[in-house]
C-alpha positions in Angstrom: 88.9 -26.1 -89.8 91.8 -28.1 -91.1 94.2 -30.1 -89.0 95.0 -28.7 -85.6 98.6 -28.3 -84.7 99.4 -31.0 -82.0 101.4 -28.3 -80.1 98.2 -26.4 -79.4 96.5 -29.5 -78.0 99.6 -30.4 -75.9 99.7 -26.9 -74.4 96.0 -27.1 -73.7 96.5 -30.4 -71.8 99.3 -28.8 -69.7 97.2 -25.7 -68.8 94.1 -27.8 -68.1 95.9 -30.1 -65.7 97.9 -27.4 -63.9 95.0 -25.0 -63.7 97.5 -22.1 -63.9 98.8 -20.3 -66.9 102.0 -19.1 -65.2 103.1 -22.6 -64.1 102.1 -24.1 -67.5 104.1 -21.4 -69.3 107.2 -22.1 -67.2 107.0 -25.8 -68.0 106.5 -25.1 -71.7 109.3 -22.5 -71.8 106.9 -19.9 -73.1 105.8 -16.5 -71.8 102.4 -16.3 -70.2 101.3 -14.0 -73.0 102.3 -16.4 -75.7 100.6 -19.4 -74.0 97.4 -17.4 -73.5 97.5 -16.5 -77.2 97.8 -20.1 -78.1 94.8 -21.0 -75.9 92.7 -18.3 -77.6 93.9 -19.6 -81.0 92.8 -23.1 -80.1 89.4 -21.9 -78.9 88.9 -19.9 -82.2 89.9 -23.0 -84.3 87.4 -25.2 -82.4 84.8 -22.4 -82.0 84.4 -23.5 -78.4 85.1 -21.8 -75.1 87.5 -24.2 -73.3 88.8 -22.2 -70.4 87.3 -19.8 -67.8 90.0 -17.3 -66.8 90.0 -16.0 -63.2 92.2 -14.2 -60.7 93.2 -17.5 -59.1 93.9 -19.5 -62.3 91.9 -21.1 -65.0 89.0 -23.6 -64.9 87.7 -25.9 -67.7 84.3 -25.3 -69.3 82.1 -28.3 -70.2 83.7 -28.3 -73.6 87.2 -28.0 -72.1 86.5 -31.1 -69.9 85.3 -33.1 -72.8 88.4 -32.2 -74.9 90.8 -33.0 -72.0 89.1 -36.4 -71.6 89.4 -37.1 -75.3 93.1 -36.2 -75.9 94.8 -36.2 -72.5 95.4 -39.9 -72.2 96.9 -40.0 -75.7 99.6 -37.4 -74.8 100.3 -39.4 -71.6 100.9 -42.4 -73.8 103.3 -40.5 -76.1 105.2 -39.0 -73.1 105.5 -42.5 -71.5 106.8 -44.0 -74.7 109.4 -41.3 -75.2 110.5 -41.4 -71.6 112.5 -44.6 -72.3 114.6 -42.6 -74.8 115.3 -39.6 -72.6 118.5 -39.6 -70.6 118.0 -38.3 -67.1 120.5 -35.6 -66.0 122.0 -36.6 -62.7 123.2 -33.1 -61.8 119.8 -31.4 -62.2 117.0 -31.4 -59.6 113.5 -30.0 -60.1 112.0 -29.0 -56.7 108.5 -27.7 -55.9 107.6 -25.8 -52.7 105.1 -23.2 -51.4 106.2 -19.6 -51.8 106.4 -19.2 -48.1 109.0 -22.0 -47.3 110.8 -21.3 -50.6 111.5 -17.6 -49.9 111.3 -17.7 -46.1 113.5 -20.7 -45.4 115.1 -22.5 -48.4 116.4 -19.7 -50.6 118.4 -17.9 -47.8 120.3 -21.2 -47.3 120.9 -22.1 -50.9 124.3 -20.3 -51.1 125.7 -22.9 -48.7 124.4 -25.7 -51.0 126.0 -24.1 -54.1 129.3 -23.6 -52.2 129.7 -27.3 -51.5 127.9 -28.7 -54.6 128.5 -26.3 -57.5 127.8 -29.1 -59.9 124.1 -29.3 -58.9 121.6 -27.4 -61.0 118.3 -26.6 -59.2 115.0 -25.8 -61.0 112.8 -24.3 -58.4 109.0 -24.1 -58.8 107.0 -22.2 -56.2 103.2 -22.1 -55.8 100.4 -23.1 -53.4 99.1 -26.1 -55.5 100.4 -29.6 -54.7 102.5 -31.0 -57.5 101.3 -34.1 -59.3 104.3 -36.3 -59.6 102.5 -38.6 -62.0 102.0 -35.8 -64.5 104.7 -33.2 -63.8 108.5 -33.5 -64.3 109.2 -32.7 -60.7 111.7 -34.8 -58.7 110.8 -33.7 -55.1 108.8 -31.2 -53.1 108.7 -29.5 -49.8 105.3 -29.9 -48.2 103.4 -28.8 -45.1 101.1 -31.3 -43.4 100.9 -34.6 -41.5 103.5 -36.4 -43.6 101.2 -39.0 -45.2 100.8 -38.7 -49.0 99.8 -41.9 -50.8 102.5 -43.5 -52.9 105.2 -41.0 -51.8 108.2 -41.1 -49.6 108.2 -38.4 -46.9 110.9 -37.3 -44.4 110.2 -34.9 -41.6 112.3 -31.7 -41.6 110.9 -29.7 -38.6 107.7 -28.7 -36.9 105.9 -25.4 -36.7 104.7 -23.0 -34.0 102.3 -20.1 -34.1 102.2 -16.8 -32.2 100.8 -13.3 -32.7 103.0 -11.1 -34.8 102.8 -7.4 -35.6 104.8 -4.6 -37.2 107.0 -2.4 -34.9 105.0 0.6 -36.2 101.7 -0.9 -34.8 103.4 -1.8 -31.5 104.6 1.8 -31.2 101.0 3.1 -31.9 99.7 0.6 -29.2 102.3 1.5 -26.6 99.7 1.6 -23.8 98.2 -1.8 -24.7 99.3 -5.0 -23.0 100.9 -7.4 -25.5 99.5 -10.3 -23.5 95.9 -9.1 -23.7 95.0 -9.3 -27.4 91.5 -8.1 -26.8 93.0 -4.6 -26.9 94.7 -5.1 -30.3 93.3 -5.0 -33.9 93.4 -8.6 -35.2 93.7 -9.9 -38.7 91.4 -12.8 -39.7 93.2 -16.1 -40.0 93.2 -17.8 -43.5 93.3 -21.3 -41.9 89.8 -22.9 -42.1 90.1 -24.1 -38.4 90.7 -20.4 -37.3 93.9 -20.5 -35.2 92.8 -17.4 -33.3 90.2 -19.7 -31.7 92.9 -22.3 -30.9 95.1 -19.6 -29.4 92.4 -18.2 -27.1 91.3 -21.7 -26.1 94.9 -22.5 -25.0 96.1 -19.1 -23.7 92.8 -17.7 -22.4 90.6 -14.9 -23.7 87.8 -14.6 -26.2 87.7 -14.6 -30.0 86.8 -11.1 -31.1 83.4 -10.3 -32.6 85.1 -8.8 -35.6 88.5 -8.7 -37.3 90.1 -5.7 -39.0 90.2 -7.6 -42.2 90.0 -11.2 -43.5 92.4 -12.8 -46.0 92.4 -15.9 -48.2 96.1 -16.6 -48.0 98.8 -16.4 -45.4 101.0 -14.3 -47.7 98.3 -11.6 -47.9 97.8 -11.7 -44.2 101.5 -11.4 -43.4 101.8 -8.5 -45.9 99.0 -6.7 -44.1 100.8 -7.3 -40.8 104.0 -5.9 -42.2 102.0 -2.7 -43.2 100.8 -2.3 -39.6 97.2 -3.0 -40.4 96.8 -5.4 -37.4 98.1 -8.5 -35.6 98.4 -11.7 -37.5 98.5 -15.3 -36.2 102.0 -16.1 -37.6 103.7 -19.3 -38.4 107.1 -19.0 -36.9 109.1 -20.8 -39.5 107.7 -18.7 -42.2 108.0 -15.5 -40.2 111.4 -16.0 -38.5 113.5 -14.1 -41.2 111.1 -11.1 -40.9 111.3 -11.2 -37.1 115.1 -11.5 -37.2 115.2 -8.5 -39.6 113.1 -6.4 -37.2 110.2 -6.1 -39.6 107.8 -8.1 -37.4 107.8 -8.7 -33.7 106.1 -11.4 -31.5 103.6 -10.1 -29.0 104.1 -11.7 -25.6 106.2 -14.8 -24.9 103.8 -17.6 -25.7 104.2 -20.0 -28.7 101.9 -22.9 -29.5 103.1 -25.9 -31.5 100.8 -27.3 -34.3 100.4 -30.9 -35.4 101.5 -30.1 -39.0 105.2 -30.1 -40.0 107.4 -29.5 -43.0 108.5 -32.5 -45.1 110.7 -33.5 -48.0 108.5 -35.6 -50.3 109.4 -37.5 -53.4 108.1 -40.4 -55.6 109.7 -43.8 -55.9 111.2 -42.9 -59.3 113.3 -40.2 -57.6 114.7 -42.3 -54.9 117.9 -43.2 -56.7 118.4 -39.9 -58.5 121.9 -38.7 -57.6 120.8 -35.0 -57.6 118.1 -35.7 -55.0 120.5 -37.8 -52.9 122.9 -34.8 -52.7 120.2 -32.4 -52.0 118.5 -34.6 -49.4 121.7 -35.1 -47.4 122.3 -31.3 -47.4 118.7 -30.5 -46.6 118.4 -32.9 -43.7 121.6 -31.5 -42.2 120.3 -27.9 -42.6 117.0 -28.9 -41.0 118.8 -30.5 -38.0 120.9 -27.4 -37.5 117.9 -25.2 -37.8 116.0 -27.2 -35.1 119.0 -27.1 -32.7 119.2 -23.3 -33.0 115.5 -22.5 -32.7 114.7 -21.8 -29.1 110.9 -21.3 -28.8 110.2 -20.2 -25.2 106.8 -20.6 -23.5 105.5 -23.4 -25.7 102.5 -25.5 -24.7 103.2 -29.2 -24.5 100.0 -30.0 -26.3 100.1 -29.3 -30.0 97.0 -27.9 -31.6 95.4 -29.3 -34.8 97.3 -28.1 -37.9 
């Protein structure tokens, strides 16, 4: 078999830990195709199947787990040793966030950041998986939850509300239906495990339907179906506001329910004194404060529902 190139093993460790070829390729400055070819090359050299490829990422086989356990900590040691010789760039910030808050809230505001801080270079990483600050070169993240993540600093940005949303085309087709009586409307199943439709009907009144038009495993897919007029989605207002403002979605009725979860800026101790994060944090908190002051949400219920 000969000696294995260390680069192949290093890329394998990256793929194995991220569980996603696209994210691993971005960090390795490779194309997904090139990284996938390297993984196949490694499997051929070892004559072992290391990865199971699927539509939602990659998973390790038994042999893959054994290889990661054998070599992973050695690469960690090398990276830790070299980190003392690497100069940190004060004007560069690597930020991770979910696709929804990245595209729906942060990106539309970034021109204002660039205008006042043209020296700051942002590396933006979007995805649904939580970043591992111990293993990934990420300075901070925007997260959705209760604000408690072990070993991390977290600062609250703003809360979230939910309400039924639908495309104007569906509203036009359902012109004779009462927007406050959702039993008359086609509903889209909620990806949240707690089923927010049940929360909605418990608070507002009514009954959960016996069947939904369709079920989805992600909020992005559900929102896209709503945009296409398939049915009514239980929408998160922060994520949907830009689409509502653009007239692509509309809120049915005038009731909004707050949820316990909120959006947070999260960062590890090592990033606390990073000048780039300090600049971004000051700007972000000001933007969040302005957003909250200009976000009237009528008809809210005082009691928040479980996130």
